[in-house]
C-alpha positions as CSV (number, residue, x, y, z in Angstrom):
1,M,0.0,0.0,0.0
2,G,1.2,3.5,-0.8
3,R,1.0,6.7,1.1
4,E,-2.1,8.9,0.8
5,Y,-0.2,11.8,-0.8
6,L,-3.2,14.1,-0.2
7,E,-1.5,17.2,-1.6
8,A,-0.6,15.4,-4.7
9,K,-4.2,14.3,-5.2
10,E,-5.5,17.8,-4.6
11,C,-2.9,19.2,-7.1
12,L,-4.1,16.7,-9.7
13,T,-7.6,17.9,-9.1
14,F,-6.4,21.5,-9.6
15,I,-4.7,20.5,-12.9
16,D,-7.7,18.6,-14.1
17,K,-9.8,21.8,-13.9
18,A,-7.0,24.0,-15.3
19,V,-7.3,23.0,-18.9
20,S,-5.9,26.3,-20.2
21,C,-3.9,29.2,-18.8
22,Y,-7.2,31.1,-18.4
23,H,-8.6,28.2,-16.3
24,V,-5.4,28.2,-14.2
25,V,-6.1,31.8,-13.2
26,K,-9.8,31.1,-12.7
27,N,-8.9,28.3,-10.3
28,I,-6.5,30.5,-8.4
29,E,-9.0,33.2,-8.1
30,T,-11.5,30.8,-6.6
31,M,-9.0,29.7,-4.0
32,L,-8.0,33.3,-3.2
33,K,-11.6,34.4,-2.8
34,E,-12.4,31.5,-0.5
35,Q,-9.6,32.8,1.8
36,G,-10.8,36.4,1.8
37,F,-8.6,38.0,-0.9
38,S,-10.0,41.1,-2.6
39,E,-9.5,41.9,-6.3
40,L,-7.8,45.0,-7.4
41,K,-8.3,46.2,-10.9
42,E,-5.6,47.9,-12.9
43,T,-8.1,50.4,-14.3
44,E,-9.0,51.6,-10.8
45,E,-7.3,53.1,-7.8
46,Y,-5.6,50.6,-5.5
47,V,-6.7,50.7,-1.8
48,V,-4.2,48.5,0.1
49,L,-4.2,48.3,3.9
50,K,-1.8,46.7,6.3
51,G,-2.9,43.1,7.1
52,G,-4.8,43.0,3.8
53,K,-4.9,40.3,1.1
54,Y,-5.3,41.2,-2.5
55,Y,-4.9,40.0,-6.1
56,I,-4.6,41.5,-9.6
57,K,-5.3,39.8,-12.9
58,R,-3.9,40.8,-16.3
59,N,-5.4,39.4,-19.5
60,D,-7.2,36.8,-17.4
61,S,-4.2,34.5,-17.9
62,S,-1.7,36.1,-15.3
63,V,-2.3,36.9,-11.7
64,I,-0.4,38.4,-8.8
65,A,-1.7,37.7,-5.3
66,F,-0.1,39.3,-2.2
67,C,-0.5,39.6,1.6
68,V,0.6,42.7,3.5
69,P,2.1,42.4,7.0
70,E,0.4,44.1,10.0
71,E,3.7,45.8,10.9
72,E,6.2,47.8,8.9
73,T,7.6,45.8,6.0
74,K,11.3,45.2,5.0
75,G,10.6,44.3,1.4
76,F,9.0,41.7,-0.9
77,H,9.2,37.9,-0.8
78,I,8.1,36.7,-4.3
79,V,7.5,33.2,-5.7
80,A,7.0,33.3,-9.5
81,S,5.7,30.5,-11.8
82,H,3.8,30.3,-15.1
83,S,0.3,29.4,-16.1
84,D,0.9,28.1,-19.7
85,S,2.0,24.8,-21.0
86,P,3.0,23.5,-24.5
87,T,0.0,22.8,-26.7
88,F,-1.6,23.8,-30.0
89,K,-3.5,27.0,-30.7
90,V,-6.6,27.0,-32.8
91,K,-6.2,29.4,-35.8
92,A,-8.6,32.2,-36.6
93,E,-10.4,30.4,-39.4
94,A,-10.0,26.9,-38.2
95,E,-12.3,24.3,-39.9
96,Q,-10.9,22.4,-42.9
97,K,-13.0,20.0,-45.0
98,V,-11.3,16.9,-46.4
99,E,-13.2,15.5,-49.5
100,D,-16.6,16.0,-47.8
101,A,-15.6,13.1,-45.6
102,Y,-14.0,14.8,-42.6
103,V,-13.8,18.1,-40.8
104,K,-10.5,18.9,-39.1
105,L,-9.1,21.9,-37.2
106,N,-6.3,24.1,-38.4
107,V,-3.9,24.5,-35.4
108,E,-0.4,25.7,-34.8
109,P,2.2,24.7,-32.1
110,Y,2.3,26.8,-29.0
111,G,5.6,26.2,-27.1
112,G,8.0,23.2,-27.5
113,A,5.6,20.2,-27.3
114,I,6.8,16.7,-27.9
115,Y,4.6,16.2,-31.0
116,A,4.3,12.4,-31.0
117,T,2.7,12.3,-27.5
118,W,-0.3,14.2,-28.8
119,L,-1.3,11.6,-31.3
120,D,-4.1,9.1,-30.8
121,R,-5.4,10.7,-27.6
122,T,-8.8,12.2,-27.0
123,L,-8.5,16.0,-27.0
124,S,-10.7,19.0,-26.7
125,V,-10.6,22.8,-26.9
126,A,-10.5,25.4,-24.1
127,G,-9.5,29.0,-23.5
128,R,-11.4,32.2,-23.5
129,I,-13.8,34.1,-25.7
130,V,-14.6,37.8,-25.8
131,C,-18.3,38.4,-26.3
132,R,-20.6,41.3,-27.1
133,E,-22.9,42.0,-24.1
134,K,-25.1,45.1,-24.8
135,D,-22.5,47.8,-25.4
136,A,-19.7,46.1,-23.5
137,L,-17.1,43.4,-24.4
138,V,-16.9,40.6,-21.8
139,S,-14.2,37.9,-21.5
140,K,-15.4,34.4,-20.6
141,T,-13.4,31.2,-20.0
142,V,-14.7,28.2,-22.0
143,D,-14.1,24.5,-21.9
144,V,-15.7,22.2,-24.5
145,D,-16.0,19.5,-21.9
146,E,-16.3,16.5,-24.1
147,D,-14.1,14.1,-26.1
148,L,-14.1,16.2,-29.3
149,L,-10.9,15.6,-31.2
150,V,-8.1,13.2,-32.1
151,I,-4.9,13.5,-34.1
152,P,-4.7,10.1,-35.8
153,N,-1.4,8.5,-36.6
154,L,-0.6,7.2,-40.0
155,A,-0.8,3.4,-40.1
156,I,2.5,1.6,-40.0
157,H,1.6,-0.1,-43.3
158,M,1.7,3.3,-44.9
159,N,5.0,4.3,-43.4
160,R,7.2,1.2,-42.7
161,E,10.0,3.5,-41.2
162,M,7.8,4.8,-38.5
163,N,9.5,3.0,-35.6
164,K,13.0,4.0,-36.8
165,Q,13.0,7.7,-37.3
166,L,10.0,10.0,-37.7
167,S,9.6,13.7,-37.9
168,Y,6.3,15.5,-37.9
169,N,5.2,18.4,-40.1
170,P,2.8,20.4,-37.9
171,Q,0.7,21.6,-40.8
172,V,0.4,18.1,-42.3
173,D,0.6,15.5,-39.5
174,L,-0.7,17.4,-36.4
175,Q,-4.1,18.7,-37.5
176,P,-6.9,17.2,-35.2
177,L,-9.9,15.4,-36.7
178,M,-13.2,16.8,-35.3
179,Y,-15.9,15.3,-37.4
180,A,-16.2,12.1,-39.5
181,G,-18.7,13.7,-41.9
182,S,-19.5,16.9,-43.6
183,G,-20.6,20.0,-41.6
184,E,-20.2,23.8,-41.1
185,N,-19.0,25.9,-38.2
186,I,-19.0,22.9,-35.8
187,L,-16.4,24.3,-33.4
188,M,-17.9,27.7,-32.7
189,K,-21.4,26.1,-32.2
190,K,-19.8,23.9,-29.6
191,V,-17.9,26.8,-28.0
192,A,-21.1,29.0,-27.9
193,E,-23.0,26.1,-26.3
194,Y,-20.5,25.5,-23.5
195,A,-20.0,29.2,-22.9
196,E,-23.8,29.7,-22.8
197,V,-23.7,32.6,-25.3
198,K,-25.0,33.3,-28.8
199,E,-22.6,32.3,-31.5
200,E,-23.0,35.7,-33.2
201,D,-22.0,37.5,-30.0
202,I,-18.5,35.9,-30.0
203,L,-16.1,38.6,-31.4
204,G,-12.8,37.2,-30.3
205,K,-11.2,33.9,-29.2
206,D,-8.0,32.4,-27.8
207,L,-8.6,28.6,-28.0
208,F,-6.1,25.8,-27.3
209,L,-6.1,22.0,-27.5
210,Y,-5.9,20.1,-24.2
211,V,-5.5,16.4,-23.3
212,R,-8.6,14.9,-21.9
213,E,-6.7,12.3,-19.8
214,K,-7.0,12.9,-16.0
215,G,-4.0,13.0,-13.7
216,K,-3.4,10.0,-11.4
217,L,-1.0,8.6,-8.9
218,A,1.0,5.6,-10.1
219,G,4.0,3.5,-9.1
220,A,4.5,0.6,-6.6
221,E,3.7,3.0,-3.7
222,K,1.8,5.7,-5.6
223,E,5.0,7.8,-5.5
224,M,4.6,9.2,-9.0
225,M,2.2,11.8,-10.4
226,I,1.2,11.1,-14.0
227,S,-0.6,14.1,-15.5
228,P,-0.8,16.6,-18.3
229,R,0.6,20.1,-17.6
230,L,2.7,19.3,-14.5
231,D,5.1,21.9,-16.0
232,D,4.3,24.4,-14.5
233,Q,1.0,23.9,-12.7
234,E,2.7,21.8,-10.0
235,C,4.7,24.9,-9.0
236,V,1.7,27.2,-9.4
237,Y,-0.3,25.0,-7.0
238,A,2.5,24.8,-4.4
239,S,3.1,28.5,-4.4
240,V,-0.6,29.4,-4.0
241,K,-1.0,26.8,-1.2
242,G,2.1,28.3,0.5
243,L,0.6,31.8,0.3
244,L,-2.7,30.7,1.6
245,A,-1.3,28.7,4.5
246,S,1.1,31.4,5.8
247,V,0.9,34.7,7.6
248,P,3.5,37.3,6.3
249,G,6.2,38.2,8.8
250,Q,8.3,41.2,7.9
251,Y,7.9,41.0,4.1
252,I,5.0,41.5,1.7
253,S,4.3,37.9,0.4
254,I,3.7,37.7,-3.3
255,C,2.6,34.8,-5.5
256,A,3.1,35.8,-9.2
257,V,1.8,33.6,-12.0
258,F,2.8,34.7,-15.5
259,D,1.5,33.6,-18.9
260,N,3.5,32.9,-22.1
261,E,6.7,31.5,-20.5
262,E,6.6,28.7,-23.1
263,V,6.9,31.2,-25.9
264,G,9.4,33.7,-24.5
265,S,7.4,35.8,-22.0
266,L,7.4,38.8,-24.4
267,T,3.7,39.8,-23.9
268,R,2.0,42.3,-21.7
269,Q,1.1,39.5,-19.3
270,G,4.4,37.6,-19.5
271,A,7.4,37.8,-17.1
272,S,9.1,40.3,-19.4
273,S,6.2,42.7,-19.1
274,T,5.8,45.5,-16.5
275,F,3.1,43.5,-14.7
276,L,5.2,42.8,-11.6
277,K,6.9,46.2,-11.7
278,D,3.6,48.0,-12.1
279,T,2.1,46.1,-9.2
280,L,4.9,46.7,-6.8
281,E,5.0,50.4,-7.6
282,R,1.2,50.8,-7.1
283,V,1.2,48.8,-3.9
284,R,4.0,51.0,-2.4
285,E,2.1,54.1,-3.5
286,A,-1.1,52.8,-1.9
287,L,0.8,52.1,1.3
288,G,2.3,55.6,1.4
289,I,5.9,54.3,1.0
290,S,8.3,56.8,-0.5
291,R,10.2,56.1,-3.7
292,I,13.5,56.0,-1.7
293,D,12.2,53.6,0.8
294,Y,10.7,51.5,-2.0
295,L,14.2,51.2,-3.6
296,R,15.6,50.2,-0.2
297,M,12.9,47.5,0.0
298,L,13.7,46.1,-3.4
299,A,17.4,45.8,-2.4
300,N,16.2,43.8,0.6
301,S,13.8,41.6,-1.3
302,F,14.1,38.1,-2.7
303,M,12.5,36.1,-5.5
304,I,12.1,32.3,-6.0
305,S,11.5,31.4,-9.7
306,A,9.7,28.1,-9.6
307,D,9.6,26.1,-12.8
308,N,10.1,22.3,-13.0
309,A,13.5,20.7,-13.6
310,H,14.7,17.6,-15.6
311,A,15.1,14.5,-13.5
312,L,17.5,11.7,-14.2
313,H,15.9,9.6,-16.9
314,P,15.8,5.8,-16.1
315,N,16.4,4.8,-19.8
316,H,18.8,7.6,-20.6
317,P,21.1,8.4,-17.6
318,E,23.7,9.5,-20.1
319,K,21.7,12.6,-20.8
320,A,22.2,13.9,-17.3
321,D,25.2,16.0,-16.1
322,P,27.9,13.7,-14.5
323,T,27.6,15.3,-11.0
324,N,24.2,17.1,-10.9
325,R,21.6,14.4,-11.3
326,P,18.3,15.1,-9.5
327,C,15.8,12.3,-9.0
328,L,12.1,12.0,-8.3
329,N,11.1,12.3,-4.6
330,K,14.5,13.4,-3.3
331,G,13.7,17.0,-2.8
332,I,13.4,20.3,-4.7
333,V,16.0,21.2,-7.3
334,I,18.2,24.3,-7.3
335,K,19.0,25.1,-11.0
336,Y,22.3,26.6,-12.3
337,H,23.5,27.8,-15.7
338,G,26.8,29.4,-16.6
339,G,25.1,31.5,-19.3
340,Q,22.5,32.8,-16.7
341,K,19.5,31.1,-18.3
342,Y,18.9,30.4,-14.6
343,T,19.5,33.3,-12.1
344,T,21.1,31.3,-9.3
345,D,24.3,32.7,-8.0
346,A,26.4,32.1,-4.8
347,Y,24.3,34.4,-2.7
348,T,20.9,33.2,-3.8
349,E,22.0,29.5,-3.7
350,A,23.0,30.1,-0.1
351,V,19.7,31.7,0.8
352,M,17.8,28.8,-0.7
353,K,19.9,26.1,1.0
354,K,19.5,27.9,4.3
355,L,15.7,28.1,3.8
356,C,15.6,24.3,3.0
357,E,17.5,23.5,6.1
358,E,15.2,25.6,8.3
359,A,12.1,24.0,6.7
360,D,13.7,20.5,6.9
361,V,13.3,20.0,3.1
362,P,15.9,18.1,1.1
363,Y,17.4,19.8,-2.0
364,Q,19.2,18.6,-5.2
365,T,21.1,20.5,-7.9
366,Y,20.7,20.6,-11.6
367,C,23.0,21.7,-14.4
368,N,22.8,21.0,-18.1
369,R,25.4,18.7,-19.6
370,S,28.1,21.1,-20.9
371,D,27.6,19.9,-24.4
372,M,23.8,20.2,-24.4
373,P,21.8,23.4,-24.5
374,G,19.0,23.6,-22.0
375,G,15.8,25.7,-21.7
376,S,15.3,28.9,-19.9
377,T,12.6,30.1,-17.4
378,L,11.1,33.3,-16.1
379,G,13.6,34.3,-13.4
380,N,16.1,36.0,-15.5
381,I,13.4,37.5,-17.7
382,S,11.5,39.1,-14.8
383,E,14.8,40.5,-13.5
384,S,15.0,42.8,-16.5
385,Q,12.0,44.6,-15.0
386,V,12.4,44.2,-11.3
387,S,16.0,43.8,-10.2
388,I,16.1,41.8,-7.0
389,P,18.1,38.7,-5.9
390,C,16.6,35.6,-7.4
391,V,17.1,31.8,-7.3
392,D,15.8,29.3,-9.9
393,I,14.3,26.1,-8.5
394,G,11.9,23.4,-9.6
395,L,10.5,20.0,-8.9
396,P,12.1,17.1,-10.7
397,Q,10.1,15.5,-13.5
398,L,10.3,13.2,-16.4
399,A,9.0,13.7,-20.0
400,M,8.9,17.5,-19.7
401,H,6.8,19.0,-22.5
402,S,5.1,15.7,-23.2
403,A,1.3,15.7,-23.4
404,V,1.4,13.7,-20.2
405,E,4.3,14.1,-17.8
406,C,5.7,12.4,-14.7
407,A,6.8,13.8,-11.3
408,G,7.3,12.7,-7.7
409,S,4.3,12.7,-5.3
410,K,6.5,13.6,-2.3
411,D,8.4,16.5,-3.9
412,L,5.2,18.6,-4.1
413,E,4.9,18.5,-0.3
414,D,8.4,19.7,0.0
415,L,7.8,22.8,-2.2
416,I,4.7,23.7,-0.3
417,K,6.7,23.6,2.9
418,I,9.4,25.8,1.3
419,A,6.7,28.3,0.1
420,C,5.1,28.4,3.6
421,A,8.4,29.0,5.3
422,F,9.5,31.7,2.8
423,F,6.2,33.6,3.0
424,A,6.2,33.5,6.8
425,K,9.5,35.3,7.2
């Protein structure tokens, strides 16, 4: 019999509901409101009080939540993660007929997905629409909650080399089948039905494919989490839980969830935007903190950039660095990069290790092999807007950017403990 891993189960429930970046933020907003957080709108004046709990959304796909201490604050403690995952985006005019026998969707890659993992799975569409409501435009999340699509593989009889080496052309091989028949405007009829709006009132849409498979615990002792979108919803969940479970000490506690990390963060709601900078500036103004004192606070602040890390692969141990080889269920991962794709330096490494020791949480280290380029994350990108000490960490996982990924059930608990300890300082 395995452990209960209650946090892992709750995280999988969170991910099951968070079928797009917009649903991630919607889920977070529900959790925040249940704990008494008040929404601040960027179009309105911020009223922020000591002891208060607040959140701000941008584009409905990024959110910053924060708690203000009762006493005078020394600075900001920030945990940052991202709401998006690799997928496929539905194009503006999407439906394609094939010889009056099929209707498929025209989609394009979003982020660096492992293409093969998306084939022969039941898929659907989710995201947001913008609708006409009298004289106003209203944004609504939408999930076509049914098994709607499949990207069928070509039979091996038609490609005898399939099991040797295969590359996929996104425009040819990765277009999902929606209807085995002939029809018109099928997708938007479905979207309007599930959004409970009139089809003609929909004026804009951001729709993405998602895997219908539900997350589950697996392994001999249920020590593994198998789920879509673990990167980076696992870190999102842990940081939100840490914020909700802690009372701020001498720092304003901030949980920042940015969109568009998987495509470079260069959007108004990404880590490279002014979202965090604008929020900090407006909060200090609302609290009556002078510009000089604000700069002093920034110098005394700290950020944890939380985005999952590559674990040692059981079938390909040679792909890991010789001496930095994190594994599932052995603790959080501190990430390093000589070219500064990760922000960790000697000081921020020391701060993180000390925090782990105080929270009784094990830690591991990750570096790329020196002959293999790795990915980047949002820590160094956000630093271009708000310059504060930052460490890059993550939870070890396998099959990163697959349609379904694998992580350790225990590691999630460790990150929640870290977030709680960090926000309570």
